[in-house]
C-alpha positions as CSV (number, residue, x, y, z in Angstrom):
1,M,4.7,-18.4,20.7
2,T,5.9,-16.6,17.5
3,N,3.3,-15.8,15.2
4,D,3.5,-18.1,12.1
5,V,4.0,-14.9,9.9
6,F,7.3,-13.9,11.5
7,K,8.8,-17.5,11.0
8,S,10.2,-16.4,7.5
9,L,12.2,-13.6,9.4
10,I,13.6,-15.7,11.8
11,P,17.4,-16.4,10.3
12,L,17.2,-12.6,9.7
13,F,16.2,-11.9,13.2
14,E,18.9,-14.3,14.4
15,Q,21.7,-12.7,12.3
16,K,21.2,-9.0,12.6
17,S,18.8,-8.2,15.5
18,N,19.9,-6.7,18.6
19,V,16.3,-7.0,20.3
20,D,15.1,-9.9,22.1
21,S,11.7,-10.2,20.4
22,I,11.0,-10.8,16.8
23,R,7.8,-9.0,16.9
24,D,9.6,-6.0,18.6
25,F,12.3,-6.4,15.8
26,H,9.7,-6.0,13.0
27,E,7.8,-3.1,14.9
28,K,11.2,-1.0,15.3
29,V,12.6,-1.8,11.9
30,N,9.2,-0.6,10.5
31,L,8.8,2.6,12.4
32,T,12.5,3.4,11.6
33,F,12.1,2.7,8.1
34,H,8.8,4.6,7.7
35,N,9.9,8.0,9.8
36,I,13.0,8.3,7.2
37,E,11.1,7.5,4.1
38,A,8.4,9.8,4.9
39,K,10.7,12.5,3.9
40,Y,11.1,11.1,0.4
41,Y,7.9,9.4,0.0
42,D,6.0,11.7,-2.5
43,K,8.8,11.7,-4.8
44,I,9.5,7.9,-4.5
45,H,6.3,6.7,-5.1
46,A,5.0,9.7,-7.3
47,E,3.7,7.0,-9.6
48,M,0.9,6.4,-7.1
49,W,-0.6,10.0,-7.3
50,I,-0.7,9.3,-11.1
51,N,-2.2,5.9,-11.2
52,L,-4.5,5.7,-7.9
53,P,-6.8,8.5,-8.8
54,E,-7.9,6.6,-11.9
55,Q,-8.6,3.5,-9.9
56,M,-10.2,5.3,-6.8
57,E,-12.5,7.1,-9.7
58,R,-13.8,3.7,-10.8
59,M,-14.9,2.7,-7.0
60,I,-16.2,6.1,-6.1
61,D,-19.9,5.1,-7.6
62,H,-20.1,2.0,-5.7
63,L,-19.1,4.1,-2.5
64,F,-21.2,7.2,-3.1
65,D,-24.3,4.7,-4.2
66,W,-24.1,3.0,-0.8
67,F,-24.1,5.8,1.4
68,D,-27.1,7.2,-0.6
69,K,-29.0,3.9,-0.3
70,Q,-28.5,4.2,3.7
71,N,-29.5,7.7,3.5
72,I,-26.1,8.6,5.2
73,Q,-25.2,12.2,4.5
74,K,-22.3,13.0,6.3
75,I,-19.5,10.5,6.9
76,K,-16.6,10.2,9.4
77,V,-13.6,9.0,7.9
78,L,-10.5,7.1,9.3
79,D,-7.4,7.2,6.9
80,L,-5.6,4.2,8.5
81,G,-2.0,4.4,7.9
82,C,-2.3,7.4,6.5
83,G,1.0,8.1,5.0
84,T,1.1,11.5,3.7
85,G,-2.3,11.6,3.1
86,L,-2.8,10.4,-0.6
87,A,-6.0,8.2,0.5
88,A,-7.7,11.1,2.3
89,Q,-6.7,13.6,-0.6
90,L,-8.3,11.2,-3.1
91,L,-11.6,11.1,-1.1
92,I,-11.6,14.7,-1.0
93,N,-11.3,15.2,-4.5
94,S,-14.2,12.6,-5.5
95,L,-18.1,12.6,-5.4
96,V,-17.8,11.6,-1.9
97,G,-15.9,14.3,-0.9
98,R,-19.0,16.4,-0.2
99,K,-20.3,13.9,2.3
100,I,-17.2,14.2,4.5
101,A,-18.2,15.4,7.9
102,S,-14.3,15.0,9.6
103,I,-11.2,12.8,8.9
104,F,-9.1,11.1,11.7
105,L,-5.8,10.4,10.3
106,L,-3.8,7.5,11.9
107,D,-0.3,6.3,11.5
108,P,2.4,4.8,13.8
109,S,4.9,7.1,12.0
110,H,5.1,10.2,13.5
111,V,7.0,11.6,10.7
112,M,4.5,10.5,8.0
113,L,1.6,11.6,10.3
114,Q,3.2,15.2,10.4
115,K,3.3,15.2,6.6
116,A,-0.3,14.3,6.3
117,K,-1.2,16.9,8.9
118,Q,0.8,19.5,6.7
119,R,-1.4,18.5,3.6
120,S,-4.6,18.5,5.7
121,L,-4.3,22.2,6.1
122,K,-5.6,22.8,2.4
123,W,-8.7,20.4,3.1
124,N,-11.0,22.8,4.6
125,I,-12.5,19.8,6.5
126,P,-12.3,19.1,10.5
127,V,-9.2,17.1,11.1
128,N,-8.2,15.0,14.1
129,S,-4.8,12.7,14.2
130,G,-3.5,10.0,16.3
131,C,0.2,8.6,16.2
132,G,-0.6,4.9,16.7
133,Y,-2.5,1.7,15.4
134,I,-6.1,1.0,15.0
135,E,-6.4,-0.9,18.3
136,D,-5.7,2.7,20.0
137,V,-8.8,4.1,18.4
138,K,-11.6,4.0,20.6
139,E,-14.6,6.1,18.4
140,K,-16.2,4.6,15.2
141,F,-16.3,5.6,11.7
142,D,-18.6,5.5,8.8
143,L,-15.5,4.9,6.5
144,I,-12.1,3.3,6.8
145,I,-9.8,3.7,4.1
146,T,-6.2,2.2,3.6
147,S,-3.8,2.7,0.9
148,S,-0.9,0.5,0.4
149,V,-1.2,-1.0,3.9
150,L,-2.5,-4.4,3.9
151,H,1.0,-5.8,2.6
152,H,2.7,-4.2,5.7
153,I,0.2,-6.0,8.4
154,P,1.8,-9.2,9.9
155,N,-1.2,-10.4,11.7
156,I,-4.2,-10.0,8.6
157,P,-6.9,-11.4,10.5
158,Q,-6.8,-9.6,13.8
159,F,-6.1,-6.3,11.6
160,I,-9.5,-7.1,9.7
161,S,-11.3,-7.7,13.0
162,N,-10.2,-4.4,14.4
163,I,-11.1,-2.8,11.4
164,E,-14.6,-4.4,12.1
165,N,-14.7,-3.1,15.8
166,T,-14.0,0.3,14.4
167,L,-16.8,0.5,11.8
168,N,-20.3,1.7,12.4
169,A,-23.3,-0.2,11.4
170,N,-23.4,-0.2,7.3
171,G,-19.8,1.2,7.4
172,V,-17.2,0.7,4.7
173,F,-13.8,-0.5,4.3
174,I,-11.8,0.5,1.6
175,S,-8.4,-1.0,0.6
176,L,-6.2,0.3,-2.0
177,H,-3.1,-0.7,-3.7
178,D,-1.8,-3.9,-2.4
179,P,-0.6,-6.9,-4.2
180,L,-3.0,-9.9,-5.1
181,A,-1.7,-13.4,-4.1
182,E,-3.9,-15.1,-6.3
183,A,-3.0,-13.4,-9.3
184,I,0.7,-13.3,-8.7
185,N,0.8,-17.1,-8.5
186,S,-1.2,-17.6,-11.5
187,E,0.0,-18.7,-15.0
188,T,-1.8,-16.1,-16.6
189,Y,0.0,-13.4,-14.7
190,Q,3.4,-14.8,-15.0
191,N,2.9,-15.2,-18.8
192,R,2.1,-11.7,-19.0
193,T,5.1,-10.6,-17.0
194,A,7.0,-12.7,-19.1
195,R,6.0,-11.3,-22.3
196,L,6.3,-7.8,-21.1
197,N,10.1,-8.6,-20.0
198,Q,10.8,-10.1,-23.4
199,A,9.6,-7.1,-25.3
200,I,11.5,-4.7,-23.1
201,R,14.8,-6.5,-23.7
202,V,14.0,-6.5,-27.4
203,N,13.1,-3.2,-27.3
204,F,16.6,-2.2,-25.4
205,Q,18.4,-4.3,-27.6
206,N,17.3,-2.4,-30.7
207,R,17.8,1.2,-29.4
208,T,20.5,3.1,-30.6
209,L,23.5,4.5,-28.5
210,K,22.0,8.1,-28.9
211,Q,18.4,6.8,-27.4
212,R,20.0,4.7,-24.7
213,I,22.0,7.6,-23.2
214,T,18.9,9.8,-23.7
215,G,17.0,7.0,-21.7
216,K,19.6,6.6,-18.6
217,I,19.4,10.6,-18.4
218,K,15.7,10.5,-18.2
219,R,15.9,7.9,-15.4
220,I,18.4,9.7,-13.4
221,L,16.3,12.7,-13.5
222,K,13.0,10.7,-12.5
223,G,14.6,9.0,-9.8
224,S,16.4,11.6,-8.4
225,I,16.0,10.1,-5.1
226,K,17.5,6.5,-5.2
227,P,16.4,3.5,-2.8
228,E,20.1,3.6,-1.7
229,T,20.0,7.0,-0.3
230,Y,17.1,6.3,2.4
231,I,18.1,2.7,3.2
232,A,21.5,3.9,4.2
233,E,19.8,6.5,6.6
234,V,17.5,3.8,7.9
235,N,20.5,1.8,8.7
236,Q,22.4,4.2,10.2
237,E,19.5,5.1,12.4
238,L,18.9,1.2,13.2
239,I,22.5,1.0,14.3
240,R,22.2,4.2,16.5
241,L,19.1,3.0,18.2
242,N,20.8,-0.4,18.6
243,I,18.0,-2.3,16.8
244,I,20.4,-4.1,14.8
245,K,23.9,-5.6,14.9
246,T,25.3,-4.7,10.8
247,H,23.6,-3.2,8.0
248,L,20.3,-4.9,6.4
249,T,20.8,-4.7,2.5
250,P,17.6,-3.1,0.7
251,A,15.8,-6.7,0.1
252,E,16.3,-7.5,3.9
253,M,15.0,-4.3,4.9
254,W,12.1,-4.5,2.6
255,S,11.5,-8.5,3.7
256,I,10.4,-6.8,7.1
257,T,8.6,-4.0,6.3
258,D,6.9,-5.4,3.0
259,I,6.4,-8.6,4.6
260,H,3.5,-9.8,2.1
261,V,5.2,-8.7,-0.7
262,E,6.7,-11.3,-3.4
263,G,10.3,-11.6,-4.4
264,L,12.0,-10.8,-1.5
265,P,14.4,-13.0,0.9
266,Y,12.3,-13.2,4.0
267,S,8.7,-12.1,3.3
268,A,6.0,-14.4,4.3
269,N,3.8,-14.5,1.7
270,N,3.5,-13.8,-2.2
271,G,0.8,-11.0,-1.7
272,I,-2.3,-10.7,0.2
273,S,-4.7,-13.7,-0.4
274,L,-8.7,-12.5,-1.4
275,K,-9.4,-16.1,0.0
276,N,-7.8,-15.1,3.3
277,L,-9.4,-11.8,3.3
278,E,-12.8,-13.3,3.1
279,E,-12.3,-15.8,5.5
280,S,-10.9,-13.3,7.9
281,A,-14.0,-11.0,7.5
282,K,-16.6,-12.2,9.8
283,D,-18.7,-9.0,9.9
284,L,-17.8,-7.6,6.4
285,S,-19.0,-8.6,2.9
286,L,-17.0,-8.0,-0.3
287,A,-19.0,-5.3,-2.3
288,Y,-16.6,-4.6,-4.9
289,F,-13.0,-5.9,-6.0
290,K,-11.1,-4.8,-9.1
291,T,-7.7,-6.0,-10.1
292,Y,-5.0,-3.9,-12.4
293,C,-1.1,-3.7,-12.8
294,F,-1.7,-6.7,-15.4
295,F,2.0,-6.6,-16.4
296,G,3.4,-6.4,-13.1
297,K,4.1,-2.6,-13.7
298,L,2.0,0.3,-13.0
299,K,0.2,1.7,-16.4
300,S,2.8,4.9,-16.2
301,D,5.6,2.6,-16.3
302,L,4.7,0.4,-19.2
303,P,5.4,0.9,-22.8
304,E,2.9,2.7,-25.2
305,E,1.7,-0.4,-26.4
306,Y,0.9,-2.1,-23.2
307,K,-0.7,1.0,-21.8
308,A,-3.7,0.3,-23.9
309,E,-4.0,-3.4,-23.3
310,E,-3.6,-2.3,-19.5
311,D,-6.6,0.0,-20.1
312,D,-8.6,-2.5,-22.2
313,L,-8.1,-5.2,-19.3
314,T,-9.1,-2.8,-16.6
315,L,-12.6,-2.5,-18.1
316,T,-13.0,-6.3,-17.8
317,D,-13.5,-8.4,-15.1
318,D,-10.1,-9.8,-15.1
319,K,-8.6,-11.2,-11.9
320,F,-5.2,-11.4,-12.6
321,G,-3.5,-7.8,-12.2
322,R,-0.8,-7.6,-9.6
323,N,-2.5,-5.3,-7.6
324,F,-6.1,-4.9,-6.3
325,N,-8.6,-2.6,-4.8
326,S,-11.6,-3.9,-2.5
327,M,-14.6,-2.4,-0.8
328,W,-16.1,-4.0,1.9
329,I,-19.6,-3.2,3.9
330,R,-20.3,-4.0,7.6
331,K,-23.0,-6.4,7.8
């Protein structure tokens, strides 16, 4: 029986897939996409290296205090869906870095994994790695961290169960940088994004021709690698591997890879639901939860007047930011 999460992909699967199983279609497109995206990932997502250190810093005291409270002096870390190694790098740079005994890098994309392993050469910490999924991991860890991973996972309850089975007693699971369903679907968030979009429109209309040209040049330089560049490469490889019949549009491709992200024609959900996470977590208790991206854009991409408001909201307990970070403790 088809997993309910794949139902939204059925029309796309029937129209463009060359493989028999929708589950295989999802997995093969994902792997191909991320193997190619890996070549460009750090440039495409440069804003994560700007914004996530600040978000991680807000959580670190809670994490460090927990391990101190349990008298855990050294921790084994699993960077799950490690990508190019951002999450592990953030940990090493933090106060918790002094407690790390070893890091295991895990990713289903062998190209992403190779990028992370290359980055790890500078860490001066024992590093092991594996190309695969969490169910392939046999050892247990004190800390499992994921960054921008949950919204790629079709079966969230099974994923959380696998995490619980891979954590030591009193172990910690951290998730970073995923869209929050309760916020995205809220009137508060929608009003904020509408206000920002209106301000951007008015600002653009009031700009001189010189300012518009300068702005366009800056955008071109900033986004020297455009989505179309690697999307075309992915399509070419998917056709070569006989996974698809015809090219996928960017929106179709992201519907498959980012299956829980809002605004895509075939995605399953508008974000990750905190309520569903808590219901899935039988052996985990929520110890930390913060939202950010209150206007739908990361702070680095906001107009100056909105950056201050973003900072102010981040200092509150506001639950209506698009993205969230969370920390869970194994019971």
